FIDOTI-272217 format. One line per 5 residues: number of its first residue (from 0); their letters; for each residue x, y, z of C-alpha. Coordinates in nm, 2 decimals. Layout:
BEGIN
NUM = A = X:Y:Z ~ ...
end
This chain:
BEGIN
0 = MVTSG = 1.86:9.66:1.55 ~ 2.09:9.52:1.26 ~ 2.32:9.38:1.53 ~ 2.02:9.19:1.64 ~ 1.89:9.08:1.35
5 = QFLLD = 2.19:8.93:1.22 ~ 2.26:8.77:1.55 ~ 1.88:8.62:1.45 ~ 2.04:8.55:1.09 ~ 2.32:8.35:1.25
10 = SESQL = 2.12:8.16:1.49 ~ 1.88:8.05:1.21 ~ 2.21:7.94:0.97 ~ 2.36:7.77:1.26 ~ 2.05:7.58:1.36
15 = REAID = 1.96:7.44:1.02 ~ 2.31:7.33:1.02 ~ 2.27:7.15:1.32 ~ 1.99:7.03:1.21 ~ 2.11:6.94:0.85
20 = KMRGP = 2.38:6.68:1.06 ~ 2.09:6.54:1.24 ~ 1.94:6.46:0.94 ~ 2.22:6.30:0.78 ~ 2.31:5.99:0.99
25 = TTLVK = 1.88:5.92:1.02 ~ 1.90:5.88:0.63 ~ 2.19:5.69:0.62 ~ 2.05:5.47:0.85 ~ 1.69:5.49:0.69
30 = TEMTE = 1.84:5.37:0.33 ~ 2.09:5.12:0.53 ~ 1.79:4.95:0.66 ~ 1.59:4.95:0.30 ~ 1.88:4.81:0.13
35 = ASSTN = 1.90:4.52:0.43 ~ 1.51:4.43:0.37 ~ 1.57:4.46:-0.03 ~ 1.81:4.22:0.02 ~ 1.61:3.95:0.30
40 = DAAIS = 1.27:3.99:0.05 ~ 1.49:3.91:-0.23 ~ 1.64:3.57:-0.02 ~ 1.32:3.48:0.12 ~ 1.18:3.52:-0.23
45 = APTTV = 1.48:3.33:-0.42 ~ 1.38:2.94:-0.46 ~ 1.54:2.68:-0.25 ~ 1.63:2.37:-0.41 ~ 1.57:2.08:-0.13
50 = ETETL = 1.70:1.73:-0.25 ~ 1.41:1.46:-0.14 ~ 1.43:1.05:-0.17 ~ 1.14:0.86:-0.39 ~ 0.97:0.72:-0.13
55 = VYVCP = 0.86:0.30:-0.12 ~ 0.60:0.14:0.11 ~ 0.69:-0.18:0.30 ~ 0.45:-0.37:0.52 ~ 0.58:-0.35:0.90
60 = MPEHV = 0.58:-0.69:0.92 ~ 0.89:-0.89:0.95 ~ 0.80:-1.16:0.74 ~ 0.68:-0.91:0.48 ~ 0.89:-0.66:0.48
65 = SIVYD = 1.07:-0.74:0.14 ~ 0.84:-0.69:-0.08 ~ 0.86:-0.33:-0.16 ~ 0.58:-0.09:-0.34 ~ 0.55:0.21:-0.54
70 = HAGNC = 0.23:0.33:-0.38 ~ 0.04:0.34:-0.05 ~ -0.22:0.09:0.07 ~ -0.28:-0.22:0.25 ~ 0.00:-0.51:0.27
75 = PVCGM = -0.20:-0.82:0.02 ~ -0.08:-1.09:0.22 ~ -0.16:-0.97:0.59 ~ -0.38:-0.66:0.49 ~ -0.14:-0.43:0.73
80 = ALVPV = -0.10:-0.04:0.63 ~ 0.24:0.00:0.43 ~ 0.45:0.19:0.58 ~ 0.64:0.46:0.36 ~ 1.02:0.43:0.37
85 = APSVL = 1.29:0.65:0.18 ~ 1.53:0.41:-0.03 ~ 1.86:0.47:0.22 ~ 1.66:0.37:0.53 ~ 1.52:0.04:0.33
90 = QKIQP = 1.89:-0.04:0.27 ~ 1.93:-0.11:0.68 ~ 1.61:-0.34:0.72 ~ 1.84:-0.66:0.59 ~ 1.52:-0.84:0.51
95 = GGKVL = 1.52:-1.22:0.64 ~ 1.72:-1.20:0.96 ~ 1.70:-1.19:1.33 ~ 1.48:-0.89:1.45 ~ 1.71:-0.61:1.65
100 = YYTCP = 1.50:-0.38:1.71 ~ 1.20:-0.14:1.56 ~ 1.24:0.20:1.46 ~ 1.11:0.48:1.28 ~ 1.07:0.48:0.89
105 = MPEHA = 1.18:0.91:0.95 ~ 1.54:0.92:0.88 ~ 1.55:1.21:1.13 ~ 1.38:0.96:1.41 ~ 1.61:0.70:1.31
110 = SVHEA = 1.73:0.68:1.73 ~ 1.43:0.52:1.81 ~ 1.49:0.17:1.87 ~ 1.22:-0.04:2.06 ~ 1.22:-0.38:2.12
115 = NPGKC = 0.87:-0.48:2.03 ~ 0.64:-0.33:1.72 ~ 0.43:-0.03:1.79 ~ 0.42:0.37:1.70 ~ 0.73:0.66:1.71
120 = PLCAM = 0.71:0.84:2.02 ~ 0.80:1.15:1.83 ~ 0.56:1.10:1.54 ~ 0.34:0.83:1.56 ~ 0.40:0.64:1.32
125 = TLIPV = 0.44:0.28:1.22 ~ 0.80:0.14:1.33 ~ 0.99:-0.06:1.12 ~ 1.21:-0.36:1.18 ~ 1.57:-0.37:1.19
130 = MTQPE = 1.74:-0.71:1.11 ~ 2.08:-0.88:1.10 ~ 2.25:-0.99:0.81 ~ 2.09:-1.28:0.69 ~ 2.30:-1.61:0.71
135 = ATNTN = 2.45:-1.77:0.44 ~ 2.25:-2.02:0.23 ~ 2.39:-2.33:0.10 ~ 2.68:-2.26:-0.21 ~ 2.53:-2.52:-0.44
140 = VPVLY = 2.22:-2.39:-0.43 ~ 2.18:-2.09:-0.69 ~ 1.98:-1.76:-0.57 ~ 1.63:-1.91:-0.57 ~ 1.35:-1.66:-0.56
145 = TCPMA = 0.98:-1.81:-0.45 ~ 0.64:-1.64:-0.33 ~ 0.63:-1.39:0.00 ~ 0.33:-1.68:0.02 ~ 0.43:-1.96:0.29
150 = VHADV = 0.15:-2.16:0.14 ~ 0.31:-2.13:-0.22 ~ 0.62:-2.22:-0.11 ~ 0.67:-2.50:-0.39 ~ 0.68:-2.22:-0.62
155 = VSDKP = 1.03:-2.16:-0.67 ~ 1.25:-2.02:-0.93 ~ 1.60:-1.93:-0.99 ~ 1.48:-1.59:-1.14 ~ 1.28:-1.32:-1.07
160 = GICPK = 0.91:-1.32:-1.17 ~ 0.53:-1.34:-1.10 ~ 0.37:-1.66:-0.89 ~ 0.17:-1.84:-1.10 ~ -0.07:-1.90:-0.85
165 = CEMPL = -0.15:-1.54:-0.68 ~ 0.02:-1.29:-0.92 ~ 0.21:-1.18:-0.67 ~ 0.58:-1.06:-0.71 ~ 0.86:-1.34:-0.62
170 = VPTST = 1.08:-1.24:-0.36 ~ 1.44:-1.39:-0.26 ~ 1.43:-1.72:-0.04 ~ 1.68:-1.52:0.20 ~ 1.37:-1.28:0.29
175 = VSHGK = 1.11:-1.45:0.39 ~ 1.07:-1.74:0.68 ~ 0.97:-2.02:0.47 ~ 1.26:-1.95:0.24 ~ 1.43:-2.28:0.32
180 = IAEEN = 1.11:-2.49:0.25 ~ 1.15:-2.31:-0.06 ~ 1.48:-2.43:-0.13 ~ 1.43:-2.76:-0.01 ~ 1.15:-2.77:-0.27
185 = WLKQH = 1.41:-2.65:-0.57 ~ 1.64:-2.93:-0.47 ~ 1.37:-3.18:-0.49 ~ 1.25:-3.02:-0.84 ~ 1.61:-3.02:-0.94
190 = PPAAS = 1.80:-3.30:-0.80 ~ 2.17:-3.32:-0.88 ~ 2.28:-3.52:-1.20 ~ 2.46:-3.88:-1.05 ~ 2.79:-3.85:-1.12
195 = PTTLQ = 2.89:-4.14:-1.38 ~ 3.08:-4.46:-1.21 ~ 3.45:-4.44:-1.28 ~ 3.48:-4.77:-1.45 ~ 3.75:-5.02:-1.29
200 = FTCPM = 3.92:-5.31:-1.39 ~ 4.00:-5.67:-1.30 ~ 4.16:-5.94:-1.36 ~ 3.95:-6.30:-1.44 ~ 4.19:-6.52:-1.26
205 = HPEIV = 4.24:-6.27:-0.95 ~ 3.98:-6.03:-0.82 ~ 4.20:-5.87:-0.58 ~ 4.38:-5.69:-0.86 ~ 4.18:-5.37:-0.92
210 = TNQPG = 4.27:-5.06:-1.17 ~ 4.07:-4.76:-1.31 ~ 4.26:-4.84:-1.63 ~ 4.29:-5.18:-1.86 ~ 4.61:-5.29:-1.90
215 = KCPIY = 4.75:-5.66:-1.80 ~ 4.73:-5.85:-1.49 ~ 5.08:-5.83:-1.34 ~ 5.08:-6.18:-1.24 ~ 4.98:-6.37:-1.53
220 = EMDLV = 4.94:-6.10:-1.78 ~ 4.58:-6.20:-1.89 ~ 4.38:-5.86:-2.02 ~ 4.22:-5.69:-1.72 ~ 3.84:-5.72:-1.80
225 = PVKSK = 3.58:-5.44:-1.67 ~ 3.37:-5.46:-1.33 ~ 3.04:-5.53:-1.36 ~ 2.86:-5.31:-1.16 ~ 2.63:-5.48:-0.88
end
């Protein structure tokens, strides 16, 4: 009986050791899972910083896309709904040139190239025009600004400002279709100063003698006289 009792005690001890060995790794696994879960929760709850660009608004019409607004609404020229664009996208529009294609104002949809205006096939936003670099204007004409309304092309200034007729912001003449007309109006309003006529001298006896400086006639040494303008 003693032997049997000892046998039972030994068996129970071995069973407990086996159970403890089994519990050890399980507890470790649970601890690792708990720590991993806590780390993930901390990562999820940690605030993330996302850099965003301040959007501006433009009209999707190529003739009006040069006018930039800081608020949503309708284009005051044609009444179309303004489209939000990021400044990085706005730099690619290049108002005033020939339309190359129409693209989505969303930077992630920049791969959308359409030949005609319409909606983005990916997000249904109104497409905006992308144009070539405008041709260089007459170098004798300074950078000029005019009203975006073609009927006010006579309003031209060499400085940014407000149209006195409709109070819209003036835009560079290179960005609107009536820019050439506005520049011609500027030249009419500001004709170039007439260059002074070069004074010439001649001999009273020998009119074939003409020079730009006073002096003596090389034939008779008479004093040269100014040529009278006709």
